[in-house]
C-alpha angles and dihedrals in degrees: 000000000000113000134188134196123217116199104201118212099318088168130149095250089057094044109037103350137077094319098026128134139187087244091060092048091050095061098054096098091046091053091048090051090050091050091049091049093053095043091045089056091049091249128143126263124197127190124203118204122198102225127190136170128228091270091064094123089059093058127091090250089049090054090055098037103030096186118105110235141155094017106179115267095009125120090251091057093060122100105261130252123314091351088068090059089071098054092102090056095058143038118273120214117189116208132186098206142025101289129033126216085189088077093063100072098046091047096054113125099026115128092202131027119187123197129202135165138061148006104013094195097046122023100013094052093042092055094041090055093047091051094045089050093048094043109028092167095050120091109247110198135192118186110209091213091060102047131068144173137199086239118054094197093054089044091057093043092051090051089051092049092049090049089053089054092058093259110145110242110197134181103221 
């Protein structure tokens, strides 16, 4: 059963930067372990990177989230910490908004696709729904120990919504 791992937006601005949170910092070792597991099994790893330009505040998203973040080629745009050390071992997909249709093509043919990263209630859920819609017969998995949000209530609600959409929510 071919599997793939998608590390969603584990970038400095979402971990310790302008939109960072202690919850995002706390999952770093779990994500690294998950990456090592997949690579050790010869399986594929994909990284999404939220990517904005300097005019971010003039975009629709910027009007709703008026905090500059993940501006291309800034320190906050980089994949954070030890997770970033694995970029060369996977495929990077830049995205300019919450979900990425560019994930769909490269993930064709996988029986199981697991997502980890941040934020559970924004980019993780958006990409999980896109992948479940594109591949309704594939198992889409989210491990609660490998996702986080700046808001615990929204984190739990997002997990419940994903569960209701036949996305497998696991606990390790």
